[in-house]
Every structure is written in C-alpha cells, then in structure tokens.
C-alpha positions as a printed NumPy array, in Angstrom:
array([[ 80.944,  93.999, 110.623],
       [ 79.058,  94.977, 107.486],
       [ 75.256,  94.732, 107.467],
       [ 73.734,  92.599, 104.691],
       [ 70.204,  91.521, 103.857],
       [ 69.202,  88.02 , 104.949],
       [ 70.572,  85.177, 102.835],
       [ 67.768,  82.76 , 102.046],
       [ 69.863,  79.68 , 101.452],
       [ 70.3  ,  76.39 , 103.243],
       [ 73.836,  76.126, 104.645],
       [ 75.742,  73.021, 105.712],
       [ 78.914,  73.032, 107.794],
       [ 81.052,  69.942, 107.27 ],
       [ 83.054,  70.156, 110.45 ],
       [ 81.834,  71.937, 113.571],
       [ 85.077,  73.099, 115.15 ],
       [ 85.946,  76.521, 116.535],
       [ 85.939,  78.401, 113.232],
       [ 82.688,  76.784, 112.133],
       [ 81.187,  77.74 , 115.482],
       [ 82.399,  81.329, 115.043],
       [ 80.668,  81.489, 111.666],
       [ 77.469,  79.899, 112.945],
       [ 77.442,  82.359, 115.833],
       [ 78.045,  85.294, 113.489],
       [ 75.45 ,  84.221, 110.937],
       [ 72.715,  83.56 , 113.469],
       [ 73.606,  86.446, 115.774],
       [ 73.48 ,  88.944, 112.895],
       [ 70.298,  87.273, 111.601],
       [ 71.966,  86.978, 108.205],
       [ 70.974,  83.311, 108.183],
       [ 68.323,  81.878, 110.535],
       [ 69.347,  78.9  , 112.664],
       [ 66.667,  76.742, 111.021],
       [ 68.533,  77.112, 107.704],
       [ 71.828,  75.739, 109.057],
       [ 73.005,  72.131, 109.252],
       [ 76.179,  71.075, 111.056],
       [ 78.006,  67.795, 110.579],
       [ 80.885,  66.501, 112.668],
       [ 82.473,  63.189, 113.596],
       [ 82.035,  64.055, 117.29 ],
       [ 78.476,  63.493, 118.513],
       [ 79.348,  65.4  , 121.683],
       [ 80.401,  68.421, 119.636],
       [ 77.238,  68.231, 117.549],
       [ 75.075,  68.081, 120.659],
       [ 76.794,  71.218, 121.967],
       [ 76.34 ,  73.113, 118.673],
       [ 72.698,  72.059, 118.434],
       [ 71.917,  73.128, 121.999],
       [ 73.742,  76.475, 121.841],
       [ 72.717,  77.656, 118.366],
       [ 69.589,  75.597, 117.66 ],
       [ 70.915,  74.39 , 114.314],
       [ 70.144,  70.964, 112.893],
       [ 72.802,  68.294, 113.539],
       [ 73.891,  65.765, 110.913],
       [ 76.169,  62.776, 111.255],
       [ 76.338,  62.096, 107.52 ],
       [ 78.154,  64.608, 105.288],
       [ 76.514,  63.462, 102.055],
       [ 73.02 ,  63.779, 103.513],
       [ 73.804,  67.29 , 104.788],
       [ 75.133,  68.283, 101.369],
       [ 72.05 ,  66.999,  99.562],
       [ 69.856,  69.279, 101.672],
       [ 71.973,  72.425, 101.235],
       [ 72.76 ,  75.246,  98.821],
       [ 76.009,  76.439, 100.4  ],
       [ 78.522,  74.045, 101.907],
       [ 81.319,  75.138, 104.23 ],
       [ 84.283,  72.774, 104.177],
       [ 85.363,  73.494, 107.751],
       [ 87.617,  70.465, 108.121],
       [ 91.328,  69.895, 108.614],
       [ 93.434,  70.024, 105.422],
       [ 94.473,  66.378, 105.794],
       [ 90.795,  65.342, 105.862],
       [ 89.826,  67.205, 102.683],
       [ 90.465,  64.455, 100.148],
       [ 88.564,  61.757, 102.044],
       [ 85.626,  64.086, 102.81 ],
       [ 85.316,  65.216,  99.18 ],
       [ 85.565,  61.622,  97.964],
       [ 82.754,  60.695, 100.344],
       [ 80.484,  63.314,  98.762],
       [ 80.423,  61.576,  95.38 ],
       [ 76.868,  61.485,  94.074],
       [ 75.596,  64.073,  96.576],
       [ 77.063,  67.197,  94.981],
       [ 74.934,  69.395,  92.725],
       [ 76.696,  71.751,  90.273],
       [ 74.518,  74.695,  91.355],
       [ 75.846,  74.54 ,  94.929],
       [ 78.529,  76.849,  96.361],
       [ 81.433,  75.255,  98.25 ],
       [ 83.444,  77.431, 100.642],
       [ 86.665,  76.034, 102.079],
       [ 88.411,  77.383, 105.168],
       [ 91.062,  74.648, 105.141],
       [ 94.549,  76.173, 105.116],
       [ 96.68 ,  75.389, 102.077],
       [ 93.971,  73.675, 100.016],
       [ 93.586,  75.357,  96.628],
       [ 90.352,  75.774,  94.699],
       [ 91.854,  73.616,  91.926],
       [ 92.375,  70.736,  94.367],
       [ 88.761,  70.919,  95.542],
       [ 87.35 ,  71.293,  92.031],
       [ 88.919,  67.953,  91.024],
       [ 86.449,  66.165,  93.306],
       [ 83.329,  68.106,  92.301],
       [ 81.235,  68.094,  89.115],
       [ 82.469,  70.435,  86.399],
       [ 81.011,  73.913,  86.831],
       [ 80.651,  73.741,  90.635],
       [ 81.536,  77.05 ,  92.301],
       [ 84.323,  76.956,  94.889],
       [ 85.534,  79.765,  97.15 ],
       [ 88.675,  79.469,  99.253],
       [ 88.937,  81.584, 102.403],
       [ 91.581,  82.253, 105.036],
       [ 89.96 ,  83.486, 108.266],
       [ 91.758,  84.072, 111.551],
       [ 90.917,  83.381, 115.176],
       [ 89.571,  86.865, 116.072],
       [ 86.554,  85.738, 114.051],
       [ 85.654,  83.955, 117.295],
       [ 84.848,  87.373, 118.767],
       [ 83.437,  88.923, 115.597],
       [ 86.686,  90.729, 114.749],
       [ 88.201,  88.474, 112.116],
       [ 90.258,  89.4  , 109.058],
       [ 89.334,  87.161, 106.142],
       [ 90.89 ,  86.963, 102.691],
       [ 89.032,  84.952, 100.045],
       [ 89.149,  84.099,  96.369],
       [ 86.955,  82.39 ,  93.822],
       [ 87.823,  79.273,  91.875],
       [ 87.475,  78.594,  88.158],
       [ 83.675,  78.512,  88.165],
       [ 82.896,  80.967,  90.98 ],
       [ 80.616,  83.728,  89.724],
       [ 80.4  ,  87.332,  90.934],
       [ 77.298,  86.47 ,  92.929],
       [ 79.12 ,  83.571,  94.607],
       [ 81.89 ,  85.931,  95.726],
       [ 79.299,  88.455,  96.893],
       [ 77.58 ,  85.749,  98.95 ],
       [ 80.854,  84.558, 100.476],
       [ 81.858,  88.111, 101.382],
       [ 78.484,  88.665, 103.061],
       [ 78.775,  85.418, 105.047],
       [ 82.286,  86.154, 106.306],
       [ 81.437,  89.783, 107.051],
       [ 79.261,  88.444, 109.864],
       [ 82.469,  87.648, 111.786],
       [ 84.701,  90.54 , 110.782],
       [ 86.235,  92.134, 107.695],
       [ 86.286,  90.15 , 104.443],
       [ 88.285,  90.984, 101.32 ],
       [ 88.448,  89.387,  97.862],
       [ 91.966,  88.756,  96.556],
       [ 93.64 ,  86.713,  93.785],
       [ 94.321,  83.159,  94.936],
       [ 98.072,  83.621,  94.478],
       [ 97.965,  86.046,  97.427],
       [ 96.112,  83.756,  99.848],
       [ 99.339,  82.397, 101.331],
       [100.437,  85.976, 102.008],
       [ 97.114,  86.477, 103.804],
       [ 97.894,  83.356, 105.821],
       [101.296,  84.763, 106.804],
       [100.057,  88.254, 107.716],
       [ 96.574,  87.846, 109.211],
       [ 96.028,  84.084, 109.444],
       [ 99.062,  83.644, 111.7  ],
       [ 99.054,  87.304, 112.745],
       [ 97.106,  86.983, 116.014],
       [ 99.929,  84.813, 117.405],
       [102.434,  87.61 , 116.721],
       [100.265,  90.077, 118.644],
       [ 99.751,  87.6  , 121.487],
       [103.522,  87.085, 121.635],
       [104.057,  90.853, 121.94 ],
       [101.451,  91.04 , 124.71 ],
       [103.195,  88.136, 126.445],
       [106.532,  89.978, 126.275],
       [104.974,  93.211, 127.581],
       [103.383,  91.454, 130.535],
       [106.604,  89.595, 131.34 ],
       [108.585,  92.843, 131.287],
       [105.985,  94.442, 133.556],
       [106.454,  91.636, 136.075],
       [110.236,  92.055, 135.946],
       [109.728,  95.743, 136.718],
       [107.8  ,  94.85 , 139.872],
       [104.177,  94.805, 138.739],
       [101.999,  91.992, 140.111],
       [101.473,  89.318, 137.438],
       [ 97.724,  89.968, 137.212],
       [ 98.216,  93.718, 136.858],
       [100.93 ,  93.315, 134.205],
       [ 98.694,  90.995, 132.154],
       [ 95.692,  93.325, 132.428],
       [ 97.755,  96.313, 131.327],
       [ 99.215,  94.406, 128.36 ],
       [ 95.814,  93.072, 127.286],
       [ 94.122,  96.463, 127.488],
       [ 96.991,  98.206, 125.708],
       [ 96.855,  95.782, 122.779],
       [ 93.065,  96.085, 122.679],
       [ 93.186,  99.872, 122.804],
       [ 95.897, 100.193, 120.173],
       [ 94.085,  97.741, 117.911],
       [ 90.853,  99.676, 118.317],
       [ 92.641, 102.89 , 117.332],
       [ 94.043, 101.193, 114.226],
       [ 90.572,  99.954, 113.311],
       [ 88.686, 103.191, 113.932],
       [ 91.093, 106.011, 113.111],
       [ 92.168, 106.954, 109.546],
       [ 95.87 , 107.354, 110.362],
       [ 98.381, 104.669, 109.4  ],
       [100.141, 102.578, 112.04 ],
       [103.318, 104.597, 111.408],
       [101.478, 107.884, 111.94 ],
       [ 99.873, 106.663, 115.169],
       [103.268, 105.472, 116.395],
       [104.85 , 108.848, 115.67 ],
       [102.004, 110.631, 117.449],
       [102.698, 108.819, 120.729],
       [106.484, 109.129, 120.473],
       [107.689, 112.319, 122.184],
       [111.275, 113.477, 121.51 ],
       [113.659, 112.194, 124.212],
       [110.735, 110.478, 125.961],
       [110.218, 106.971, 127.29 ],
       [108.529, 105.673, 124.122],
       [111.365, 106.929, 121.941],
       [113.902, 105.21 , 124.215],
       [112.095, 101.878, 123.786],
       [111.63 , 102.275, 120.025],
       [115.289, 103.204, 119.494],
       [116.277,  99.982, 121.253],
       [113.892,  97.982, 119.022],
       [115.356,  99.661, 115.944],
       [118.87 ,  98.852, 117.147],
       [117.813,  95.207, 117.443],
       [116.344,  95.271, 113.894],
       [112.761,  94.838, 115.076],
       [111.095,  95.581, 111.706],
       [113.41 ,  93.318, 109.639],
       [113.081,  90.507, 112.19 ],
       [109.279,  90.67 , 112.117],
       [109.362,  90.859, 108.335],
       [111.566,  87.784, 108.102],
       [109.341,  85.9  , 110.529],
       [106.291,  86.613, 108.371],
       [108.216,  85.516, 105.282],
       [108.98 ,  82.227, 107.057],
       [105.258,  81.769, 107.648],
       [104.65 ,  82.474, 103.95 ],
       [107.321,  79.966, 102.94 ],
       [105.701,  77.297, 105.109],
       [102.272,  78.108, 103.674],
       [103.7  ,  77.582, 100.183],
       [105.149,  74.225, 101.262],
       [101.797,  73.062, 102.636],
       [ 99.715,  74.199,  99.641],
       [ 98.226,  71.558,  97.396]])
C-alpha cells in the first residue's frame, strides 16, 4: 500500500457491505481518514451497529442526510440498486462533491445522469483481496472528474491495495482479469489441494500446502521484478517434476483455456454494463 498524507474530507459510504468495510478498515487503519470523518449508511440496522462498534464511524439510516454532510460519497451498493439510490438523492447532491462508485457494470455516464451537471464521478473496480489490504483496483474518471479527483480516489483505494487509473473502456477488462481473478486463483488452489488428497495427503495438510504455495508464489510475483513467465522458467528444471506437470497442462491447452475463460468474463461484463 502506498503512503499518502491525511485526506481532510468528510466521507459517506452508501452501503456498508464487505467492500465498504474493507475500505473503511483501510482508511482508518492507515490513518488516511480519521473515523470521525466517516459516515456509513445501510438498510440493515444490524450491519450499521456492527460497523459503528468496530470502526467507530458515524451510522446513518438516511442516504440523503449522509450525502448532505459529506464531501466524498462512495456508492457501495449493488448495481440493481443504483438507480433508486441516485433518484433518492435528488436535492441533496452538491456539484462540488466527488462520487465514487464500486458497483460493477455501472458507467460514469449512467451515474452522471442523476447528478447535477459538473459533478465529479469516479468508477472503480476493486477485488476481494482488498479485504486483507491486498486489492487490485482499476479506476477511471467521468466527464467532469478533475485530476485532483482522480488523485484523491487513487489515494483512497491505495489504502487497501494497488490502484491504477485506466480509460473507462478498459474497466470491463479489469473486471475480467482482477475483479473475477481471485476466483480463478482459488479454483487452482482447490484443484491442488484435491490432487494432494488423491495422492494420500491428509485433507488438512493438502489444503495448508496449497494455501501457502499460492500465498508464496503471489508474494514472489508482487515483490520480485521478474515476470510470471521468468519465475515459472526458474522453477522448471529440465526433465524434472515441474516440467512433467507443465507439459501436461500445455498438452491440455491450459493457457488458451484460461484465456477463453477470462474472455467469457469480459463478455458477461459487457452484457451487464449500463
């Protein structure tokens, strides 16, 4: 995570689900934003009580009231709720505010239709490793987002991982690669553990080995300058066990299959975009 100076803005989260919690945890834990400067709104009073107790942020049961008190508003709601939530903010929005959406498939243009002309909107695609401060986040600015708005959004998301600015036309590719990506890695770990069991390892041991191997390999990718291909070649000895496994994967078209799977995710992201 990148270190930034404290952001002295009032922030409202409309929606207090897992990703909102990850951001609240990252912002307060890094001291980028003090808890007293954060409001959280959610339809579940039980969820709000939990967020208030754990992070000492102010709860709100009314979205419009939370918006009126804030400078930056996170739209941390489900895509199908976006239209009704934005409609409910009529009269509360101020053009000088910054709106940041983490709703999959909702474009900045869609959001801008419900806000006063000139209101800055940023669209972001985080992923679940943000829950442990290791997220990969792609974001883009809307029609009226200024350089400082993008800078602010990058700083906020950097509290839970790595954040990159990209053109909006590439956000669905981000969704396919990193947004859905953790599931691909989990699936590989699942297959590794299952194979370990079939080879006679106790279930618990097989799962621990698979988990630690994925963690270790991911850490190497994050910390070392070599590419994934170079790291793979380094561990692959001629006529060794790794080469035997990789040759089988190549025979079964592993790379093309993974590529096609990611393209299917991209296709679905395109279908869901509005």
